[in-house]
C-alpha positions as CSV (number, residue, x, y, z in Angstrom):
1,N,75.9,-96.8,-94.8
2,L,78.7,-94.8,-96.2
3,S,81.5,-96.7,-98.0
4,G,85.0,-96.3,-96.6
5,F,85.8,-93.8,-99.4
6,E,82.7,-91.8,-98.8
7,A,83.3,-91.7,-95.1
8,S,86.9,-90.5,-95.6
9,M,85.7,-87.8,-98.0
10,S,83.0,-86.8,-95.5
11,E,85.6,-86.5,-92.8
12,Q,88.0,-84.7,-95.1
13,W,85.5,-81.9,-95.7
14,S,84.3,-81.5,-92.2
15,Y,85.0,-77.9,-91.2
16,T,86.0,-76.4,-87.9
17,V,83.9,-73.3,-88.8
18,T,80.4,-74.6,-89.7
19,N,78.5,-73.4,-92.7
20,G,76.0,-71.6,-90.4
21,E,78.8,-70.0,-88.4
22,L,80.5,-68.8,-91.6
23,E,77.3,-67.3,-93.1
24,D,76.6,-65.6,-89.8
25,L,80.1,-64.0,-89.9
26,I,79.6,-62.9,-93.5
27,N,76.2,-61.4,-92.8
28,A,77.5,-59.6,-89.8
29,Y,80.8,-58.2,-91.1
30,C,80.9,-58.5,-94.8
31,T,79.1,-57.3,-98.0
32,D,78.4,-59.9,-100.6
33,F,79.0,-58.1,-103.9
34,T,77.9,-60.9,-106.1
35,M,74.5,-61.3,-104.2
36,L,73.9,-57.6,-104.7
37,A,75.0,-57.7,-108.3
38,R,72.4,-60.5,-109.0
39,A,69.8,-58.3,-107.3
40,G,70.6,-55.5,-109.7
41,R,71.8,-53.1,-107.0
42,Y,74.7,-51.7,-109.0
43,G,74.8,-49.6,-112.1
44,P,77.0,-50.5,-115.1
45,I,80.8,-50.2,-114.6
46,T,82.6,-49.0,-117.8
47,G,86.1,-48.3,-118.9
48,R,87.9,-51.0,-116.8
49,D,87.9,-54.0,-119.2
50,T,91.7,-54.2,-119.4
51,E,92.2,-54.1,-115.6
52,L,89.3,-56.5,-115.1
53,D,90.9,-59.0,-117.4
54,E,94.1,-58.7,-115.5
55,V,92.3,-59.5,-112.2
56,L,90.6,-62.5,-113.7
57,L,93.9,-63.8,-115.0
58,I,95.4,-63.5,-111.5
59,L,92.4,-65.2,-109.8
60,L,92.7,-68.2,-112.3
61,Q,96.3,-68.9,-111.3
62,K,97.2,-71.7,-108.9
63,G,100.0,-69.9,-107.2
64,R,99.9,-66.1,-106.8
65,K,96.2,-65.8,-107.1
66,N,95.9,-62.6,-105.1
67,A,95.6,-59.1,-106.6
68,V,96.2,-55.7,-105.2
69,L,94.6,-52.7,-107.0
70,L,96.8,-49.7,-106.9
71,A,95.3,-46.2,-107.6
72,P,94.7,-42.9,-106.0
73,A,91.5,-42.3,-104.0
74,G,88.4,-41.8,-106.1
75,V,89.6,-43.6,-109.3
76,G,87.4,-46.6,-108.9
77,K,89.2,-49.5,-107.1
78,T,86.0,-50.7,-105.4
79,A,84.0,-50.2,-108.7
80,L,86.4,-52.6,-110.4
81,V,85.6,-55.3,-107.8
82,V,81.9,-54.6,-108.3
83,A,82.4,-55.1,-112.0
84,L,84.0,-58.5,-111.3
85,A,81.0,-59.4,-109.2
86,Q,78.7,-58.4,-112.0
87,K,80.6,-60.6,-114.5
88,I,80.3,-63.5,-112.1
89,A,76.6,-62.9,-111.6
90,A,76.1,-62.7,-115.4
91,H,78.1,-66.0,-115.9
92,E,80.7,-64.2,-118.0
93,V,83.7,-65.8,-116.3
94,P,85.6,-69.1,-116.8
95,E,84.2,-72.3,-115.2
96,Y,86.7,-72.1,-112.4
97,L,85.0,-68.9,-111.1
98,R,81.4,-69.9,-111.8
99,D,79.2,-69.0,-108.9
100,A,82.1,-67.5,-107.0
101,R,81.3,-65.1,-104.2
102,V,83.1,-61.7,-103.9
103,I,82.9,-60.8,-100.3
104,E,84.1,-57.4,-99.0
105,V,85.4,-57.6,-95.5
106,D,84.1,-54.5,-93.7
107,L,86.9,-54.1,-91.1
108,A,85.2,-51.1,-89.5
109,R,82.0,-53.0,-88.9
110,M,84.0,-55.9,-87.6
111,A,85.9,-53.7,-85.1
112,A,82.7,-52.0,-83.8
113,G,82.1,-52.8,-80.1
114,T,85.4,-54.6,-79.6
115,N,87.7,-53.8,-76.7
116,G,91.1,-54.4,-78.4
117,P,93.0,-56.5,-80.9
118,A,92.1,-59.8,-79.2
119,D,88.4,-59.2,-79.5
120,F,88.7,-58.1,-83.1
121,Q,90.7,-61.1,-84.1
122,E,88.1,-63.4,-82.4
123,R,85.8,-62.2,-85.2
124,F,88.3,-62.1,-88.0
125,I,90.1,-65.4,-87.5
126,P,87.0,-67.7,-87.9
127,L,86.0,-65.8,-91.0
128,C,89.4,-66.2,-92.5
129,K,89.7,-69.8,-91.4
130,G,86.2,-70.7,-92.6
131,I,86.8,-69.4,-96.1
132,A,90.3,-70.9,-96.3
133,E,89.3,-74.4,-95.2
134,R,86.6,-74.6,-97.9
135,Y,89.0,-73.6,-100.7
136,H,90.1,-77.1,-101.7
137,N,86.7,-78.7,-101.7
138,P,85.7,-78.8,-105.4
139,K,82.0,-78.7,-104.5
140,N,82.3,-75.2,-103.0
141,P,82.1,-72.1,-105.1
142,R,85.2,-69.9,-104.8
143,M,85.1,-67.2,-102.2
144,I,87.1,-64.1,-103.0
145,M,87.9,-61.7,-100.1
146,F,88.1,-58.0,-100.9
147,I,89.9,-55.8,-98.4
148,D,89.9,-52.1,-99.1
149,E,92.7,-50.0,-97.7
150,I,94.6,-53.2,-97.3
151,H,97.7,-51.4,-96.0
152,Q,95.8,-50.9,-92.7
153,I,96.2,-54.6,-91.8
154,M,100.0,-54.5,-91.8
155,P,101.8,-54.5,-88.4
156,N,103.8,-51.4,-89.3
157,F,100.6,-49.3,-89.9
158,T,100.4,-48.2,-86.3
159,A,97.5,-45.8,-86.7
160,S,95.1,-48.7,-87.5
161,A,92.9,-50.8,-85.2
162,Y,93.4,-53.6,-87.6
163,K,97.2,-53.7,-87.6
164,G,98.6,-57.2,-87.6
165,L,95.8,-58.9,-89.4
166,S,98.2,-59.7,-92.2
167,D,100.1,-62.0,-89.8
168,V,96.8,-63.9,-89.3
169,M,96.2,-64.2,-93.1
170,K,99.8,-65.0,-94.1
171,P,99.8,-68.7,-93.3
172,Y,96.6,-69.2,-95.4
173,L,98.0,-67.0,-98.2
174,T,101.3,-69.0,-98.1
175,A,99.4,-72.3,-98.3
176,G,97.3,-71.0,-101.2
177,D,94.0,-71.4,-99.3
178,L,92.8,-67.8,-99.9
179,M,91.9,-65.7,-102.8
180,V,92.2,-62.0,-101.9
181,I,91.8,-58.7,-103.7
182,G,93.3,-55.8,-101.9
183,A,93.1,-52.1,-102.7
184,T,95.3,-49.2,-101.7
185,T,97.4,-46.4,-103.2
186,L,100.8,-47.1,-104.6
187,D,102.6,-45.0,-102.0
188,E,100.8,-46.8,-99.1
189,F,101.5,-50.2,-100.7
190,R,105.2,-49.4,-101.0
191,M,105.4,-48.0,-97.4
192,Y,103.5,-50.7,-95.6
193,V,102.8,-53.9,-97.6
194,A,106.1,-54.1,-99.6
195,A,107.9,-53.8,-96.3
196,D,107.0,-57.4,-95.8
197,P,108.6,-59.3,-98.7
198,A,106.8,-62.5,-97.9
199,L,103.4,-60.8,-98.2
200,D,104.5,-58.6,-101.2
201,R,105.3,-61.8,-103.1
202,R,101.7,-63.1,-102.6
203,F,100.1,-60.2,-104.5
204,Q,100.2,-59.3,-108.1
205,K,99.8,-55.6,-108.8
206,V,97.1,-54.1,-111.0
207,F,97.5,-50.4,-111.7
208,L,94.3,-48.4,-112.4
209,K,94.9,-45.2,-114.3
210,V,93.0,-42.0,-113.6
211,P,90.3,-41.6,-116.4
212,D,90.8,-38.6,-118.6
213,D,87.9,-36.2,-119.3
214,V,86.6,-38.2,-122.3
215,E,86.6,-41.5,-120.3
216,T,84.9,-39.7,-117.4
217,Y,82.2,-38.4,-119.7
218,R,81.6,-42.0,-120.9
219,I,81.3,-43.2,-117.3
220,L,78.8,-40.4,-116.5
221,K,76.7,-41.5,-119.5
222,S,76.8,-45.1,-118.4
223,I,75.5,-44.3,-114.9
224,R,73.0,-41.6,-116.1
225,P,70.0,-44.0,-116.3
226,G,70.4,-45.0,-112.7
227,M,70.8,-41.4,-111.6
228,E,67.8,-40.2,-113.6
229,K,65.7,-43.1,-112.2
230,H,66.6,-42.1,-108.6
231,H,66.2,-38.4,-108.9
232,K,63.4,-38.4,-111.5
233,V,65.3,-35.6,-113.3
234,S,66.9,-35.8,-116.8
235,A,70.5,-34.8,-117.6
236,D,71.5,-34.3,-121.2
237,N,75.0,-34.8,-122.7
238,M,75.9,-31.1,-122.6
239,Q,75.2,-31.0,-118.8
240,L,77.4,-34.0,-118.3
241,M,80.2,-32.5,-120.3
242,L,79.9,-29.3,-118.2
243,I,80.2,-31.3,-115.0
244,V,83.3,-33.0,-116.2
245,Q,84.9,-29.7,-117.4
246,L,84.2,-27.9,-114.2
247,T,85.4,-30.6,-111.9
248,A,88.5,-31.2,-114.0
249,E,89.3,-27.4,-113.9
250,H,88.4,-26.5,-110.3
251,M,88.7,-29.7,-108.2
252,R,92.3,-30.6,-109.1
253,K,93.1,-32.3,-105.7
254,R,90.5,-34.9,-106.3
255,N,90.3,-37.6,-108.9
256,Q,88.0,-38.6,-111.7
257,P,85.6,-40.2,-112.0
258,D,84.6,-39.9,-108.4
259,K,84.4,-36.1,-108.3
260,S,82.3,-35.9,-111.4
261,I,79.9,-38.6,-110.1
262,I,79.5,-36.9,-106.8
263,M,78.8,-33.5,-108.4
264,M,76.3,-35.0,-110.8
265,D,74.5,-36.7,-108.0
266,A,74.6,-33.5,-105.8
267,A,73.4,-31.2,-108.6
268,M,70.5,-33.5,-109.4
269,A,69.6,-33.6,-105.7
270,H,69.8,-29.8,-105.4
271,H,67.5,-29.5,-108.5
272,V,64.9,-31.8,-106.8
273,K,65.2,-29.8,-103.5
274,L,64.4,-26.5,-105.3
275,H,62.2,-27.5,-108.2
276,G,60.9,-31.0,-107.5
277,T,61.1,-34.0,-109.8
278,G,60.6,-33.9,-113.6
279,G,62.2,-32.0,-116.4
280,D,65.8,-31.4,-117.2
281,L,68.6,-30.7,-114.7
282,N,68.9,-27.0,-114.1
283,L,72.4,-25.7,-114.8
284,E,72.1,-23.4,-111.8
285,S,72.2,-26.4,-109.6
286,V,75.4,-27.6,-111.3
287,Y,77.1,-24.2,-110.7
288,Y,75.7,-24.0,-107.1
289,M,77.0,-27.4,-106.0
290,I,80.5,-27.0,-107.6
291,S,80.6,-23.5,-106.1
292,K,79.7,-24.9,-102.7
293,E,82.4,-27.6,-103.0
294,T,85.2,-25.3,-104.3
295,G,84.4,-21.9,-102.8
296,I,84.4,-20.3,-106.2
297,H,81.5,-17.9,-106.9
298,P,79.0,-19.3,-109.4
299,D,79.5,-16.3,-111.7
300,A,83.1,-17.2,-112.1
301,L,82.2,-20.8,-113.0
302,R,79.8,-19.6,-115.7
303,K,82.6,-17.7,-117.5
304,D,84.5,-21.0,-118.0
């Protein structure tokens, strides 16, 4: 028989959303970054140690323990969250975050097949409530929700199918029952999220700077082993420097490191398509893919 204390504790931690229901929601509508990190599904993330430390410091706080990552598209906001999941998987975080789960909420997947906001919220509310009601049980690992393009959940973002979700989350954020990392651009944050002072106060801002060419080159070197393993084609340092140089010069409307990573991947794929696997990346494939992306003739790129 349970003692009176044990019975009260058992009752205290009974959840309206059961463990099975919550896991079903996570499996259906979320991506568990920490599970994938433990499985070795991600390559190394480099160059974000300072910002990652900022995020960790925010998550460890009792009050405003929610972070919003602010940067232009392609700079690596999601990659930073993956890096956090990797640190958790490697047990390189303080005790408070040991075994924490970083869960990306895939709003598009959640909205698929719904017939309106009411249907959508029937899926989102139990997920949000299930995570929130487990926060204060010390036996549970922390669950950190990651929401990309978080401005889309604001009521004033009328172009979104997810508008108004912030009102669902706000009571849990106010009570301190959720740990959330959001990501958006600074302009979209100012326009949509900061328009709600109550929600703005719940998030601490982490600014991600655009990597320069040297930092982008280091990032390409760090992901090179994974690319080479996938394509079964080698890429030397000179080829990586060429990709960074050409993307920096001719793809100015897009940001590093995303544009260099995409062109590295595409050039290696083009090499495999023409020449098969093995050997070194053919420079013609680099020129071809950047030409295809920019509309600049390969001969003009060779003169750079």
